[in-house]
N, C-alpha and C positions, 0 to 999 in steps of 0.2 A: 856662433853669428847672431846679428844685430836683425832686428826687425825694424823697422822705420814707426816713430811714436805717432805718425795717424793711422798707419795699417788698418790695427784694431776696429775703430769706428768708421771704415772703409764700406761706404753706399753706393756697390758702383752701376753703372748704367750705360749699356752696350749700342751703341749707333753706326747703322750702318750707312755711312755717308753718304753715297749716292742716293739713298731713300730718304733723306731726310729733311734740308731747307733748301732752295736754290736762290740765290742771291742773284745771276745775270740773267736768266728766262731761257738758260739752254735745256731746261728741262730735268738735269741732274744736278742731286745737289750736290753741294762745297762750301768749303770750309766759314767763309762769307757770312754763307746762308747760316748753319751752324751757331757762327758766333751770336747772330741773332735772334735766339731762340735760347741764350743762354737765361734769361732774365727766367723762361718758364722753368729751367733745372734749376737754378737755383730756390725756385715757387715751389716748386717741390721736394727737394732735400737732398739729393742727390749731390754728392760731393766727389764721384770721381767717373770720370769718362772713360772709357774704351774704343777709340776707334777701328774700326774692319783700314783693311790695308788702304793707303794714300798714297802713298811713292809712286815713282813712273812705271807704267807697267802695259802692254798689250793689251790688257783686260781680259787677259785667255780662261782666267779664274779669277774673273773680277778683282784684282790685285792681288793675289796670293802669289803671283808670278810676277817678281818683281824687275824691271828693267835697268835699275835705279835708286839705290835706297838712299842717294844723298839728296835726292829731287821729289820734289811732292809732282804730283802727274797735275797735269794743266789745267783737265775737270776738273780738278777741287781747287785750286790756284795757286799759290806759290807759297814757297818759303815764308818769305814774310808773312803770308796771311797766316800761316799756322805759329810763326812767334806771336803777331795780333789775337788769334785766338787763344792761346797759349796764356798770354798776359789779360786779355779779358775775365776770363776762367779762374783763372789766380786771386783776382780782385774782388769774386764772387764766393771764394771760399773752394771752387772746384780743382781738381787736378786733370790734368791728361795724359793718358795711356796710349801708345801708341803700335800696331799689330809690328811685331818683328818676325819676320819668315825668314829663322834660321837657317832651314836644312837644307833648300832648294831656288834656285833663282828664274826669269822667265830663259824661253832660250834665246831672246833677243837681247841680255844682258851682255856689255864685252866682256867680263869673263870667261862668259861661255862661246861667245862668238869668237875669241881668241884661243880658248883651250882647242875647238873643232880645225884648229887650223893648224895646231901646234904640238905632237906628238911629246914633248918633253913636258906639256902643264900639266898637273896632277891635281888641279882646283876641282874637277871633277872626275865621276868614276869610269873609266874607260877599258873593256873588255877586246881584246882580238878577234874576238869571237862572237859569235850570238847566242847570250844567256837569258837565260828566264828572265822576260821583262825588258832588258835591254831593249834600247832604241838605236836604228842606225845614224849614220853619224852624219850631221848635214853640210860638214865642211870638208874642207880637202884632206884632212886626215883619217884614216882606215880606222875599221873598229863600229866599237856600238858604244854607248855612255846610257847609266840607268838614272831614270827619271824617280821622282820623288812620289807624284801624284799621278797627273796628266803627264802624257809624252813630252808637253810644250813646257816639262817644271825639271829638269836636269838636277840630280841631288847632287847637291855641294860635298865636296871627298873629307870627311872627317876623320876617315880610316875603316878599320875592321876590327875588330874585337875580338876574329880568331881569326889563325892566317889556311890555306886551305890550298895545297900543294895544283890539284886544277884549277883553281885560279888564282893565277898567279897576280894578277889585277888586285886583292886585296893586302893593301897597303895600311903597315902600323898606323898608328892614333901620330906618332911622332915625327910621321916623316914630313916631309918639308909643305907638301901640298895642304896634308891637312891642319899642321901648324898656321899656314898662309891664313884658311880659313878661318881658326879660331882668333887669329889676330884680329883678323876682318870685322869678325863681331864683337869684340871691343870699342871697336874704331866707330863702328858706325853704332853703339851705344852711347862710346863718348860723345860721339858729335851732338844727337837728338837731347839727350841728358844736360848738357853744356846748352843749347835753347830753350830749355825750360822746361820741358816733359818730366812725367814725375815718375816714368817706368814703362814697360812692356807686357803685351801678353805676347807670349813666344810660340806660334807655329807649331806644332809637330815637335814638341819642345822633345820626343821621348824617342825622333827619328835617326838624330845625326848620326852617331859610329853603328858601323851596320852588320848581321850579326853578329851581336852582343850581349851574352847571353847574362841577365840578370840585371841587364844597363849600367856595367861598371865602368867600364868605358868611360858610356855617354854622363854619367853621373860625375864620373871625375872630371872631366872638361867640364859641366857646368858649378861645378865645386870652385875651379879654378877662377873661373869665371865669376862669379861671386864674391871670392877673396877679396878680388880687384876692385868690384862692384861697393865692396863695406868701404874699400877704405877711398875710391877717388869719387862714389857719390851715394854717401851712407843712408841718406834720405831717398833714393831711390828703389822701386821694388821693380822685382820680378812675377808675373803669375806665369805657368803654364800650361800647356794645353796637352797635360800627360792622362788626366782620370784617375792617377792614381798618386791622393797626394801624399799616402805613406812611405811610395817610391820618391814623389817628386819633390819633397819638401827636402830630404836628408840628403839629397845631390842640389841644392843650391837653390832653389825658389823658395818665395817668401809664401806663397799659397798656390793653386791648386784649384782646379775645378773639378768638379762632380760632371760628370758628361757623361752620352749614349753611347760610345764606343768605347770597344774593346773588352774585357771581362766583366767589365761592372756591374750589375743589377742596380745599382744604387738609387743612379737618374731614374731611368727605365721605369724599376719598380714605382716610383713614385707617380711618373707623367703619362710615358708610352702609353695608349689607348688602343693602336692597333688603326689610326686614321689616316696614316700615309704610311709608316713602314708596315709591312703586315706582321698578323701577330706571330708570326716565327721567331721575329725579332724579339719578343715576349711574350712567352705561352699565356702566362699566368696576368690575370686582370689587374691591371696598377691601383695605386693608394687612391689617387684622387679621379677616381671612377665613381659616376653613380648608382654601380651596380651593389659599391660597398661590401664587392667582394673580393679587394685587394688585400696586401697587406703592408704593414710598414718595417716589418721585420728585418727583409734586405738590406733596405736605406740605414736602418741602427745599427744593424750587423758592422756593415761597412764604415759608418761615420766613426762607430766606435772605436774600433779596428785602426784608423786611420789617427783620430787624435789623440790616443794612447801612444802612438807613435811619436806622433808630430810636437806634442806636450806644447810647449811655450814658441817653438821656433818658429812656427807659421799658422798658416789657417786652411781650412777647406773653404772652395768660394760655391754656392750655391743659386746657380740661373736659370729665368722664369723661363727661358727659351737661350736660342740662339740664331746666327744662319746659312746653320746645317742640321737641325732640326726639327718642328713643327712646333709653331707657338702655341702657348698655355692654350689660347682659342683656338682647339682645331678636332673636326670630325664632331663628336655627341657634344661636347666639353664646352659650355656656353661661358661667359662672360659673367653672368650670376654664379657660375659653378666656380666660377675660376679666382672669387672671393675667398676663399677659403686656406686655397693654394698661396695665395699672396700671403695671408696671416702668419701662414707657413714660415714662405719665406720668410718674412720680415722681422720673426722674432725666433727662431732657432739659432742656436750657436754655430752660424757659419755668416761668412761673409756676401751677402744678397749680391748677385748681379740682375737688372730689368732689362732684359730687352726692350730696344727702344718699341714704343707701342704697345706692347705687354699690361698698359699701364690703367691704359683707358681700356681693353680689351681687343685689339686690332687681330681678327680670324687670319688663319694660316688660308690663305686662298690656291687650290688645287687649282688645275689644267691650265696653266701661264704654259708661252711656249717656251725654251732653251735660250739662256741668255747669259752670255758672258760663263759659260761654265758650266750651269745651273745644276743640270742636268746629270745627275752619278751614274758610274758605269759600276761593275764588282760586284759585292753580295748585295749591295742596295739600289743592282742597277736598273735607271728609269725613274728612281725619285729626283721629282724636280725640288730640289731647295730656292727658287725664285717665290714659292709659296709663303717663304719667312723673308721677303725682303721686299715688299711692296711701300708703296710711298705712307712714311707718316702723316696721319689724317689730323690735321690741326682746327680744321671746319667744317660745314655741312658743304661748301666747294670743293668739284675735283682737286686735286693737288694740283699743287705748281711742277711738282715734279713729277716728270714722264717716263724715269728710267723703268719703270714699270706700272701698269694698269692699275687704279685702285682698286678696292672690292667693289662689284657690283651695285652690291644692297643699297637701298634710298637709307637704308636706319643703321648703316653704317656707323660704329663711333665715331668721333671725334673731341678733343681738346675741347673746345669754344663752349661746347653743350657741359662737357663734364664739368667743367670746372663750373660753369652757375649750377651743378647739381648739387650740393649738400649727402646726396646721398650716390654718389656716380661712385664706379670702382676708381676713377683717378683718387676723385677726394678719399679715399678709404686709403688708397696705399701712402698719398701724402701725409694723411694722420698716423699712420704704420711708423714713418719714417722718423717723425717726429717726436712719437713717445720711444721706438729707440735710441734715437740721438738727446735724449733728456732721460736716456735711465740705462744707465752702462749695465745693469742688469740684466737687457734683454737682449745685449749686442753678442759679437763674436767670443769675448772671453770670456763672459756672465754663464752662471754654472747651470746644469740643469738635471732635470730630475723629471721621469716616465712615471707618470702616473697610472695611464691608460695608455697600451698600446696597442688600438684596436680602435673601432669607431663607437662613440667620438676617441681621436686622438688627445688625449690629456696630457699635460708636462707642465711642472713648475720650474720657472727663469726666478734662481737667485731665492730668496728667503720673503716676495714681496707677490710675484705674477701668479697667475696662472692663466695658460693657454688652451683652449681647445676650440679642435675643426671637427666637423662631421661634413665631408666631402660627397656624402652618398646621397641617393634620393628619398630613402626613406628616415622618417626619424627616427630616433635613439634614446635610449635613456639607461643613465648609471646612477650606482649607489654611490661612487665616490663623491663626499664632498668638497665643493668647491668653495672656498674662504673667500674675503673680501664682497670690494662692489664692483658693479660692471664698470672697465673705462669706455669698451666698445663693441660693439655685438652684433648681431642680428640672429633670430632664431632661436635665440634659451630661454630659459626659462628655469630659472630655481625653486624647488617645492620641499620643504622638509627635509634639504641636503639633498635632494635628489635632484643632477640634472637631467632637461629632459632637451634637447638639440632636436630641431625641426631639422630638414634634408637643406643640402647646401651651407649648414650656419658655420657660425662660430663666434667667439668668444674670448675678450682678455680682462679677466680679474684682477682688480689689487686691492695687496690686502688693509 
């Protein structure tokens, strides 16, 4: 399976559209507002933008409850506005990815409304009696339906991986309803790819086929779609929300994210500092913690496993944060502390993904109201994702976007001030992106050699660059020789071949 030629050079930037930029004064970010900020994104150096869902939706889960896959929600604009955004972005060398909610719809989607009144319709999973997790029918059809996340998100029926005589509603993956849904995914992707988007980030990509041991049937489904994609749209890319790149890439995706959920510890071992999720989510300190008591070994082990399986067939994506997890700057981690993390994210051989606002050090904001399904249930019950979804801070004034309140601090970071400050986090991120783009050895496909897997974390990229980061508060010294001259850095000193790094320091050396 071929990988699009542009993918290894992607520097991603995730935008929560309702929080980014407002063009019409209604307080909600929109596509035209986003288009007005393309010059900023081009200046920053990102070349791939992923938009959280912008399809028509009742917004019971902030757009992850899709009511019409072929319509842009009016709060964001129109299909013409998206076409204009895609065209303008393309002229600036920026590709646009949409968020494809593949496994479920809104309970207001016409497919579900019809299915709830038609006992012969198998587009969704219906049981004739109450079963674990099933919800009562809202229509004339008797029985219960299976949701995927919230009750308002009925799961599309892609079949079951194995039968169970006690549950006769378990259809095989090749039954008419599941096949119809598989074709619908192809049609939706084809429609928007023909409109000029560069690909999709697929929400809950591993959830489609239920009770699927080893995700065997789910993988077959995505490989079938990938085979079609390679022939119909060979330059398009599929990114999965799976959090297991060693599984998802062989299953048909071009790339997958290291994320905070599931059994993976890779992402949590780097960034989970217990600021929002409690410490039971990860009992040991994370590596990017001021205590200096973390370890990079969990990350390195999972990364090594994933890349050895993937080979040249795809990539791992390493995000700074996302709409479901606390921002990089949260709890005790400050913007000054986040610098070392950004150096790592933008020089490690993964595809980097910057969550909007992380480039200026926007803070996670606790204490916000539950908005459009932002508060979670289940094992993380009570966590409010709204804290990572606050308005982008463009200047000192209160944002025009009022979807959520801005951070109340009078010293909150903003783009305008940081653009003027050569020592700002924003300018560091911009410099790192430029350095990465100018030197393929620092990119996703460049070689890496680990020199010191501790504090400081030191690694070689290719045969020219040495990168060192010390996320801890305390200074550290290592006898590891660091060749070359300093390209960028802070708080680092070379003395007779010994590298001394102050707290929260970083450096990139070039031979």
